[in-house]
N, C-alpha and C positions, 0 to 999 in steps of 0.2 A: 840211259834215256828211258822215261816211263812209257806206259802204254799209249797215252794220248799224244796226239800231235800238238805242236805249239799253239795253234789257234784254238784247238779244243781245250787244251790245258787252261787257257785264260778264262774259258767259260764254265769250267767244271763246278766252281762254287755256286754259280747261279743255277746250273743244271741240277745239282744236288738239292738245292733249296726248293726249286719249283717241282721237281719230281716227288720229293717227300710230301709236299702239299697235295699233289695229285693222288698219291697212294693213301693219304689220310682221307681224302674225299671218297676214294674207292671203298675203303674199309667201312666208312659210315654208311654208304649206299647199300653195301652187301649185308651189313648187320641189320639194317632196317628192313630190307627186302626179305631176309631169312625169317625175321620175326613175324611178318605177315604172310610168308610163304608165297610171295608174288612179286614180280617186277612190273611196276607201273611204266607207262610210256616214258615218263620223264626219267625213271631209273635207267631204262635202256639207252636213252639219248645221252645221259650222263656218263655211263660206262663207255659208250662208243666214243664220246669226245675225249674222255680221259685216255683211252688206249690210243686214239688217233694222235693226241699230243705227245704221249710217251714214245710212240713209234717214230714220229718225225724228229723230235728233239734227240732221241737216242741215236738215230741215223746220222744226225748232224755231228754228234760227238764221236762217231765211229764205233758205236756199240751195236754191232750187227746182231748178236745173239738176242739182246734185249729188244731191239727194234723188231726183229723177226717174230719174236713171241708176241709182242704187243700187236703186231699186224694180224696175226692169226686170231687173236681175241677180238680185234676190231672187226674182222670179217664175220666172226660169229655173231656179234651184236648188230652188225649191218644187216645180216640175214634176218634176225629177229625184228629189227626195226622196219624192214621193208615188207616182211611177210606177215607178221602177226601184230606188230605195234606194241604188244605187251605180253607178259607171260603170267598166266593165271595161277598155275601150280608148277613151280619149278622143282626139278629133281634135286635131291641132295648132292648128286654128283656135280651139278653145275656150280653150286656154292663151294664145294671142295676144290674144284678146278680153279675158280677165281681167287679163293683164299691162298691156294698154292702159288698162283701167279703173283699175288700181292707180296707173299713172303719172299719169293725169289727176287722181286724188284728191290725190296727193302734190304735184303741180304747183300745184293750187289752194291747198293748205295753205300752201305756201311764199309764195304771193302774197297771201293774206288779210291779214296784218298790215301790208302796205304801204299807203301813202297812195294814194287814188284807186282802190282795188280794185274791179273789176267782174268777175263770174264769166264764164269762157269757156264756150262752148257745148259740150254733151256730146251733141249730136244725132247725130254720126257713131257714137259708141259705142252709143247707144240703138238706132239703125237696125241695126247689126250684131247687137245682142242680139235684137231682134225677128226678124230674118231667121234667126238660129241657132235660136231657139225654135220658129219655124215649121217649119223642116226637121226638128228633133228630134221634134216632135209628130206628124209624118207617119210616123215610124218607131215609133209607139206600139205596144206589145205587145198581143196579143189579150187581151181582157177587161179592159184597163186602164180603158176608159171606163165599163163597167158597174160595176167596182169603185169608181170615183170617184163614180158616181151613187148607189151604195148607201150611201155614208158618211153618217153622221148625227152632227152635232155634239153632240146630246144636251143634257141639262140642264147649267147652270153648276155646276162643281165647286168647292167651297170649298178653297182651298189648304191643304195638310197642316199648315202652321205655325199656322193659325188654327182648324182643324177640331177638334171634340170638346171645346172649351173653353166655360166659362160665359160668359154675356153675349149680346149681339146682334151678328150678322155681317151687314153690308150690302155691296152692290156698287154702286160709283158709276161711271157711264159719262159721259164728257164729250162735248160737241158736236164734230162733225168740224171739223178745221181750227182749233181754238182754240189749239193750240201750248202748249208748256211744261206738259204735263199733270202731270208730277211736282211742279212748283212749286205748281200749283193744288190738287193733292191735299194737299200739305203745309200750305197755307193753310187748307184745310177742317179738317184735324186740329187745327191751332192754334185754330181758331174754336170747336170743340166741347170743347176740353181742359178748360175751367173747369167744364163740366157733367158730366164723367165722372171716375170713380175710377181708371180705366185705359183706355188706348187703344193698340191694336196694329194695324199695317197690313201688307199684302202687295201689292207689294214694300215692303221696309223702306228706310231711309235715303233718304226721298223727296227731300230738298232737294238732294242731291249726285249722285244716280244718273241718268246720261243713259240707261243701259240700262233703268232703271225707267220712264223716260218712254215709251220705245218699247213696253214691256210694257203700260203703262196705256192707250196709244192703241189697242192691239189687244184687250185683255182687260178694261180697267177697273181700278179700285183696290178692294181688299177691305179693309174696316175692321171690326175687332172692338172693341166698347166695352162697358163696364159703367157703368151710370148709374141713379140714382133718378129722373132726368128724361128717360126714354127718348124720349117724344113730342117734347119740345123739341129733343133732339138730332136726331131724324129730320127735323123741320121745318127745322132749320138746314141740314142736309145737302141737302135737296131744293131749298132756296132759293139754294144756292151758285151763284156765277157760272159760266156755261157748263155746268152740270150738266144732262145730257139724261135721265138715268135714275138712280133710287135705289131699289134693290130689296132687301128683307130676305130673306136666305138661311137664317138660323138665329136662333132666339130662345129662350133658356132662362134661367130664374131661378137664382140661386145657392142652394145648400142653406141650410136654416134656421140651423144652428149658425153662430155668429159667427166662431169661430176659423178654420174653413176658409176662410170668406169673406175674412177679413183676410189669411190666407196667400196666397189666390189673388190678392188685390189686389197683393201684393208680388211675385208671380212675374214679371209683365212688367217690373217695375222692375229685378229682378235681371238679366233678359235685356238690358234697356237698358244696365245698367252693364257687362255683358260686352261688348256692342257698342261702348260708349264706350272700354273698355280696348283693344279690338282697333283701333279707329280711332286711338287715341293712339300705337299702335306704328308705323303707317305713314301717311305723308301726303306730298303733293307740295310741294316747295319750289322757288321760282324760282331758276334757276341763277345769275342775276346777284346775288341776295342772298347765296348761298354764296360767290361771288367776292368780294363786299364784305367778308364776315366773314373770309375767308381773308386779304385784304389788311390788315384791321385787326389780325388775329393777327400777321402779319409785322411791322407797324409797332410793335406792343407789344414784340415780341422785340427789335427794333432799339433802342427806348428803354430796355429793360431792360439791354442791353449798355452803353449810354451811362451808365446809373445805376451799374452795376458799376464802370465806369472812374472815375467821379467819387468813389464811396465809397472806392475804393482810393487815389485821389489824395490825399484828405484824411484818410486813415488811420482811417476809420470801419469797422473790421473787424467789430465786434460787430453793427452793423446789416447789413453785407453778408452775414455768416454766418447771421443770424437772419431778420428780416423780409424782406429782399431775396431771400434764398435761397428762402423759401416762395413769394414772388410769382413768382419765376423758375420754380419747379416747377409752379405753377398755370398759368402761361402755356404751358409745354411741354405740359401735359396738354390745355389748350384747343386748342393747335395740332394735337395728335394726333387729337383728336375731330373737328375741322373737316376734317382730311385724310380721316378715315374716312367722314365724311358725303358726301364727293365721290367715293368709290370706286364704280365701275361695272364690270360683267363685261366682260372683254376679248372674249369670244366674241360680243358684240353686233355685232361687225364682220362676222361670217360671213354672215348673210343677204344683205347688200349684195354681198359678193364672189361668192356663188353666182349672184345675179341678173345681174351684169355678165358673168360667165363664160358663162352661158346665152345671153345676148343676142348676144355677139360670136361664139360658136360657131355660132349659127343664121345670123347674117348672112354669115359667111365659110365656111359649110359645113364646119366642123371639129367634132371630137368630143373632149371632155375632161371628166374628173371632177375635182371639188375634194375633196381628202382633208384632213381636219382632225385635227391633233394639238395640241389646245389644252387645257391644264389649267384647273381652276377658278380662273383668275386674276382679280384685280381691280386696277384702276389708276385714277389720277385721271381724272375725266371729260374734262378738257381734253386730257390725253395721249392717251386713246383716240380722241377726235375728230380730233386731228392725225394720229395713226397711221392712222386709217380713211381720211382724205383721201389720204394718201401711198400706201396700199395699193391704192386704186382706180386710181391712175395705173400702179402696178406691174403689177397683174393685166391691165390692158389691154395693156401692153407685152409681157407674157409670152405672152398668147394671140395677139396680132397679129403679133409678130416671132418668137416662139419655137415655138409649137405648129404642127406641119405638118398638112396635110390628111390624111385617112385613107389616100389612095392614096400620098402621099409617105412616110408612116410605114411602110406595108407594104413599099414599095420599099427602105427603109432597114433592114428587118428588125425593125421595132418593131411593137407592137400598134396596131391602128387607132385606138384611143382614147388620147388623151394624158392625162397626170397633172399636176395642179397641187396642190402640197402646201403648206398653211398651218400653221405651227407657232408656238407662243407659249410663252415661259418667262420667269421672273423670276430674276435673279441679282444679289445685292448692291446692291439699290436701283435696278436698271435693268430695263426691259422689253425683251426681245429678240423681235422678230417676224420670221419668215422666210417667204418665198414662193418655192418652187422649182418649176421645170417640167422636163419630160424632153424638151424640144424640140431645136432645132438648135444652141443655144448662140450665143454672140456671134461674129459674123463679123469677126475682127480685121483681115483683109485689106481688107474693105470700109470699116471704120472708119478705117484708115490713109489710104485713098484720099480719103474725105470730109474728113479732118483736113488733108490736104495742100491740097485745094481751098479750104478755108476759112482756111488759115494758122494752125492751132491749135497747131502745134509751136513751143515756145519755146526748144528746144535741138535739137541734131542728132537726127533721128528714130531712128537706130540706138541711141541711149542709152535709149530708152523700153522698159521691160520689159512683159510681157504684162498685168500688173495695171494699169499706167498707161494702156495703150492702151484697155483695157476701160472705165476711168473717164472717158475722153473723151466717152462717151455722156451724161455728166452736164453737159456744157457747154451753156449756153443756146442754144436754136435748133438743136441738133444732131439730125439724123435721117438714116437710111440709106434711107428710103422715097422712091422716085421720084414716086409719086402720092399726093395728099392723099386720105385716106379719113376716115370718121367717127371713127376711133380713132387715126390717126397720120398722119405726113407733114408736120405743121405745125411740128415742132421744139419743141413745147410738151409736156413730159411729165416725163421723169426729172429735168430741171433744176428743175422745179417741186417735185418730191419733195424734192430736196436742200435747196432754199430753205425749204420747210416745216419740215423736220427741224432744220436749223441754227437756225431761229428759236426753237426750244424746247430747244436744247442737245443735240440728237440727231445721229446720224450714219447714213449709208447705206453699206453695203458690198456689193460685187459679186464673185461667184465664178462663173466660167463655163468649161465644157469643150466644145470643138467636137463636135457630134453627140450630146452627152449631156445638155445643158441648162444652165440658169442659176439661181443662187440669189441673191436680193436679201435682205439682212438689215438690218432697221431696229433701231437701239438708241436708246432714249429713257429719260429718268429716269422712275421710277414716279410721282413728284410734281414739279410745277413750282414748288412753294412753298418748301420748305427742303431742305437737303442736309447730310449729315455731311461736314465738310471738315477738311483740315489746312492751317493757314496757315504760310507760310514768310517769313522776312525776308531780303532781299537789299539791303544798304546801307540807304537810307532808305525802301525800298519794301516792300510786302506783296503776296504772291501766295497764292492758295489752290488746292487741288486736291481732287477727291472722295476721301474717305478710302479708298473701295473700290479705288482705283487705286494706292495707296501700299502697298508690301509690305516694304521693308527700308531701314534707315539704315546708312550706312557712314562711317568716319572718312576725312576728306579726305587727310590726310598718309599714312595707311597704304595708301591705294589708288593712290598715285602710280605705283608700279611696274607697275600693271595697265593703265595708259592708254597709248595710242599714237595717232598721227595717220596716217590713211589717206586719200589723195587730198584733202588739205586739210580733212578732217573728223576730229573727235576721237571716239575710241571707247574703251570700257573693257571689260576682260575680266570677265565676270560668269558665275560657275560655269564652263561650258565653251564659252562663245560670246562673240563681240565684239558689243557693242550700242552705239548712239549715246550719247555723253556731251555734255551741253549745259550749258555754264557760263552761267547766266542773266544774270550781270553782263555778260559779253561779248556774249551774244546780243541783249540789249536796250540795250547801250551805256550802262550805268549807271556812276555815279561810284564811286570808292573801290577799295580793294584787298581781295582775298579773305582773310579772317582764317585763322589757322592752325588754329583749331578748327571750320572749315567742315564742312558735312555733305553727303555724297553720298546722294541719295534714289533708290532703285530704284523705278520706276513701271511699271505695265503697264495699258494701256488695253484696248479691245475687240479691236484688231488689232495694235497696236504696243507695243514695250517699249523702255525706255531709262533713262538716269540723268540727273538734273539736279544741279547744284552750287548750294547755297544757303548763306547765312551761318549761319542757325540756324532751328530749328523754333519757331514762335511759339506756337501753340495748336491744339488739336483740339476742335471743337464743331459743333453743328448751326447753320447760318447761313442767312439769307435771301439767295439768289443771284438778282440781278436780271439780266434780259436786257439786252444793250446797246441803246441807243436807235437808231432807224433812221438817224440822221444819220451813224453810223459806217460804215454800208454793210456788205455781206457780205464784201467784200475784206479788211476789217480782221481778221476772224476767221481767214481763210485765211492772211494774211501774218504774223500775230503769234501765233497759237495761243491767243488770249484770247477766251473765249466769253461772258463776263459779268463782273459785279462784285458786291461786297458792301460794306456800310458798317460800319466798325468802331465800337467804342464811343466813340472820340475824334472821330468824324465824318469820318475820312479814308476814302479808297477803297482797296479790296483787289481786285486783278485776279484773275479766275477763269480758270485754265488748262484747256484741252482737251488731254488727254494725247495722243490720236492725231494731232490736227492739228499740235500743237507738234512732235512727232517727225517727222511727214511733211514739215513745212516745213523742218526742219533737214536732213533727208536729201536733199531735192530742190533746195534753194537754197543759196546761200552762207551761211556761218554769221553773217555780218553783215547779213543781209537783212531785219532787223526795225527799221530806222530809222523805218519807217512809224509805229510806235507813239509815237515821240517827238513827232509832230506832233499828238497828240490830248490831250484833257484828262485821260485816265487817267494820263499820264506825270507829271502834277502831283499825283498822289495819294500822295506820300510823307508819312511821318509828321512 
């Protein structure tokens, strides 16, 4: 049996979701407050509310350690709220305390779903909170104590939503420690429902609101009802389980005329319908269910392609153009809808980047601002998660290796505070994320030294250009740091980023200038599900390429005079420049001769441009591109330029080409360097 009781186990998923949202809000408030070195009145109210909600919901789940810690911080900000209203110059110790609490909560949330979960102690954070509150209270301003003593809670006030209406208003207070007050209040309302013509509560949405539970534990639940059996209703409420108090706050009879009474009876019902319509607009869905729906959508598309092929094979054009076409259209619409359901804002990455920048700068006594240039972009949830993981490694590298100390920056004629700029944009179905710093740039001399030590050069060192030297930092285990720190020196960093991105069909690009800084650019598809592609035929094989990378088709025979061989590599004159020319049949060692009507395809990726020679263009359509299975290994993509595959209507495999990697492979290795692909099952994917 796990740590949580049965009723709490059922609510764990909702608790984790809502508490993560609260910690995200907390982090955003803290980072903004630290930036201006002050807590505004609204900041204090926000942190108080966040801790109050976490305290109550954690107690409801039986998480006493977490609840107790949140209660201590709630007390601290209750003190500031009541005594000062705002904090003009906050001590660094306060920020450290709150960030430590946030880290503790997030660590616990990560551990809770795991088998054998047992809460970690929060005693250290509680002790720090007590000590800080003790010191803060000794600096209490004159008259604060008298002002506090003179406060009077006064009579209980009926919430505005229930005040002034016909019927009876009661306040129910539950016994201390009963837990799940919102659920108990919901059961009470259900219990009296058959005796009343209308029932309204404050807070509303009792069954689902965790914040409502915290409100009820502090203030009770307010119930307004209309009934011809008022006494029975009151007795039923008073006898409710764990009810400590049931007090009548207002009692008025409806006016004599029937029509207003009937109209009044329907008013709450109208409100209820409005609430239901709002609830229908937004609700939480488990991400694994969306993943499943997306996979099913992709499978439907594959089977539709197979059906099209079969209908064409047997000459059933009427069915293909009629019913099958309609089904295909509906499947496409369903696919678009599923993709839209998975979209999340790209700027959700920003708070984590701010926090990491803040922590590293404090630890290394550096100063830097994070500048955001991020449009209101949305991308697939999985894409944003992968990109976020990659950017975390990059920003650590940028601050640790790139940004100098204030003294070093001043000596170099720079401002004391460094700049890290995060920008995001979408172009032609791709998400482009850049992280730039104005630090020292990449030390190519040091990279060359470490590359020699590790034997990373695969050809004469003098043949490596600046870009290739910089890209050596992407090799597994590569580091220029002599000492291991919390953030670097272990050789685990940018190679992880590259692996993450290649796993989802993305790429990482580096541009650096000594003394001026470095820019890392991540390019990933906006969706991992489907992609608009152009399919080509070479002999008995099929290849595909993102349609956004294909710009022009040229006649093979007419382009002969524009081609020449330079240092054993084929190039073609395109407009006013020579660009790589790749004969896919020769590059992959495929059988057959190039037909006279072959096509030259001009393609341009994110960094590279070139031309490929194919027998013919097969089709253009949106297809399901599958990532290569792990058994192929990362070397396969690097050595072949093939990043994935799709299944055609006849069940055969179509290899998906990565434009930049294909051209880079051709430029850096011999043109017959892709025998590697012949040893794989993809090579058997001919028609």
